[in-house]
Each structure stands twice: as C-alpha cells, then as structure tokens.
N, C-alpha and C positions, 0 to 999 in steps of 0.2 A: 542505364548507367553508361557514361561515356568511357570509351577505351582509348587511351592515348597511344600515339604511335610507338612510344617507348615500351608500353605494356604489350602491344601487339607484337613487337619484335621479340620480347621475352617469351611470349607464348609460342611463337614460331620456332624459337630456339629449342623448345622442349621436344625431344624425339619420342613420339608416341607410336612409332611404327611397330607393328607386330612382326617379330622375327620368327621365322619358321625354324623350329629346333629339330635336330636330328632325332630319328626314332630311337636310336640306341641311347641317346641322352635321356629321353623320356622314360625308357625302360629302366635305365639306371636309377633315376629318381624314384620310380615306383618301388623298385626292389629295396632301395635304401629306406624308404618309408616303412616297408614291411618289417625291416629290422628294428627301426626306431620304435614302432608301435608294439613290438614284441611278438608279432605274428611269426617271425622267424627268430629263434634264439640261438645262442652260441652252441655250436656242435650239431645243430639241425641240418639235415640234408636240404639242399636247394631243390625247388621244383625242377622237373626235367625241362629240357629245351622245348619239347612239344607242348608241355603244360603251360609254359610261359608264353609261347606263341599263341595258344588258344585264349589264354586269359587276357592278354594285352592286344590281340588282333594284329600282330606284327609278324614279319618273316624271320627266318632263322638267323640271317646275318645281323639283324638288330639285336637279337637276344644274345648271340655269341659275343658281339662287341661290348655289350653292357656287362656281361659276366667277366670278360677280360679286364674291363675297367675296374670292376669290383675287386678282382684278384690283385691288380696292380696297387690298389689302395689298401690292401690287406684286410678287406672286409670279408672275403671268402677265400677258401683254400681249394684249389682244383688239383685233383690227383688223377693220373692217367688210369683210365678204365674204371673209375669210381665216380659216384655222384659228388659234386662239389658241396662243401659244407660251410656254414657260417662260422667265421672266426670269433673268438672271444675278444671283445673290444677292450683295449687297454692303452695306457699312455705310451708304452713303447711302440705300439703300432703307429701312432701319430708321428713320433720322431723318426721312425724308420722310413716314412714317406719322404722325409727331408734329406735322406742320405745322398742321393745323386746330386741334388742342387747344392748341398753343403760342400761336397767334395769339389764341385766346379768352382764354387765361391772361394774356397781355400786355395785352389790352384791358380786363381786369377790374379791374386795379389799377395805379396808378403805381409802387407798390413793386416789382411784378414786372418792370417795364421797367428800373428801377434795378438790380435784381439781375442781369438779363441783361447790362446794360452793364458791370457789375463783373466778371462771369464772362468776358465777351469780352476785357476789358482784360487780365486775368491770363493768359488763354489766348494771346492774340496776343503778349504780351511773351515768353512761353516759346517760341512758334513762331519769332519773329524771331531769337532767339538761336541756335536750331538751324539756321535758314536761313543765318545768317552763317557757321556752321561747314561747311555743305554746299554753299554757293553755287558754281556753275560759271560759266564765261564765258557759256554758253548761257542759264543762268538770269538773269543780269544783263541780257543782251540782250533777253530776253523781258519782263522787268519794265520796262525802258526803253521798249520798244515799247508796252506797256500804258499807260504814262503818256502817250505821244503819242496813242494812240487815245482816251484819256480827254480829252485837251486838245481833240481834234477834235469832241467831243460837248458842249462847254461850254455851248452854247445849247439842248441837249436834256436836261432834268433827269433823265428816266428812263434815257436811254442813258448819261448821265454816271455815275449811280449804278451801273448794271450794270457799267460799266468800273471803277468803284471797287471793287466786289465782286470782280471778276476779279483785280485787283491784290492784294488781301489774300488771296484764295484761292490765288493762285500762291505766295505766301510760305509759307502753311500746307502746300501740297503739297511744298515743298522739304524738309520733314521726312522724307518718304518713308514715312509711315504713313497708310494709307487711312482709319483710324478718326479720326485727327486731321483729315484732309481733310473727312470727313463732318461732324464736329462743327463745324468752322469754317464750312462752307457753310451748315449749319442756322442758326447764330447770325446770320450775315450776312443771310440771307434773311428771318429773323424781324424783324431791325431795319429791313430795307428798307421795311416798311410805314410806319414812322414818319419815315423820312428823306426820301422823295421830295418830298412837298409842301413841306417846310420848305426844301429846297435851292433852290427857285424864287426865294425872296427872301433867301436867306442871304448872298449876295455873297461866299462863302468859297471859290469854286471855284479861284481862282488860289492861294490859301493852301494848299488841299488838294494841288494839283499840286506846289508847292514842297516841302511836307512829304514827299510820296511820293518826290520826287527825293533828298531828304536821306537817307531810309531806304535807298534803293538805293545811294547813295554809301558808306554805312557797311557795307552787305552786300558790296559789291564789294571793300572793303578788308579784309573778314573780321573786322570789329570787332564782336563780340557785344555788349559793353557799350554801344558807341556806337549800334548799331542799336536796342538796347532803349530807350536814352534818346530817340532820334528817334521811335520808335514810341509811347513813353509820351506825349511832348509832343503828337503828332498825335492820339492817342485822347482825351487829356484835353481838348484844345481842341475837338474835334468832338463830344464827348459831349453838349454842350448842344443840339446840333441834333436829338437824338432825344428827343422829349417825348411824354408821354401826351396823347392828344387823342380 
C-alpha cells in the first residue's frame, strides 16, 4: 500500500515517545488502584513505608511523596505518630479538592463572583422546593434551632456566618442527595470569603434572621412555591453583600 506524503506527515505528527514517569507518580497510581479494587477500604491503615518500599521496589522519598499526594487529594489521612488511614470516599472530598483553585478563580475577576452568585441562586431555589416536599417535623425543629443559634452569634460576625451556612446547608441536605449537599457546601464556603468582612458593618443581621424564619414557615407548611419565593427574596437581598475585593 502506498503512503502519501500527507499521511506520512500525519504519522510523524503523532508523538509515540515513551515518557519516563516519576517513581512517586507510579507509586501513587498503584496505591490508588489498591483503593479502587477494595484491597484497602475506608478506615483501613495504610501499609508502612517500609512495606511499600519492599512491595514496589522503590526508595523512601518516592513512597513519602506518593503518600503526601494522596493526603492532598483527601484519599488518606495522615496523623502525627500514627499510621495513615484510608479516607471514606465521598462527593464532598471531590469538591474540597477544588477549594484553592475556586478561591483563586473568584479573586481573579468580579465576573466569576457574579457567576457563582447566579449559580447559587438557581441551585438553592431548586433545593428549597425539594425541601418543602421532604420536610419532616424533625427537619423543621432543626432549622428553627439553627436560627436561634445564629441569633445568639449576632455579635460575632464569623460565627454568625458559620450559622448562616449551616442553615442553608441543612435545607440542601433535606433533598437526600449527597452530591447536592457537597455542591451546596462548596458554593457556600467559597462565598464565605467575601461575606465575613462585609457583615461586620452591614447591619442586616436581624433582616437575615427574619428571612430565615419566613423560609422555615413556608417549609413547615409544605409550600414549595412559597418557600421558593421566600428564598428568592432572601438571596436577592443578600447578594449585594458579596462583592469582589
């Protein structure tokens, strides 16, 4: 079969060179495979450094670097003086890995913060509708308790915001979907960076508490539309508190 010059050029453009990979990267891949295969399960202690060195035929630096990478990704937990253990894999671990990049992205441009606020608005309006359908007496009692806890922190801006996050996170968890919960937690925590300093002088704490109470009233009544309207008003009013700085 004849090979035209054009095809020859295409073949030459394909880079088939074998790239030598770092030993630590290879150790990391082997350890991750052990978790995927179930050889190592959530809560299991990781093999010692010496055991890993012997098993993979590598030195201590490669093992330590691989373990550090696994910890950074949330795959294992390393405690001082104790054997590292395999973490329980969950959706929130995946989103926590995005925190540093997300914060940089939000700091880079005012547009990115506006996009996040829009995404959060649409997300929470959907969540509160589901919450209205799923709400139990225990859920309503917990939300009411969260409002009172937030009220008790009115003179502590950071604690007030943490209580605010807990309130909204509870509504998202009422959907019963762990991925929704992880997405909600991530967006709230990313916005936390912009809200804390502003709340000190915003003077809107009592307004926030009243709006939260109105949302709970609609959830208790099982009114999906009413809960969404209350949430929409709350988010639209508070959106101005999150500004690029």
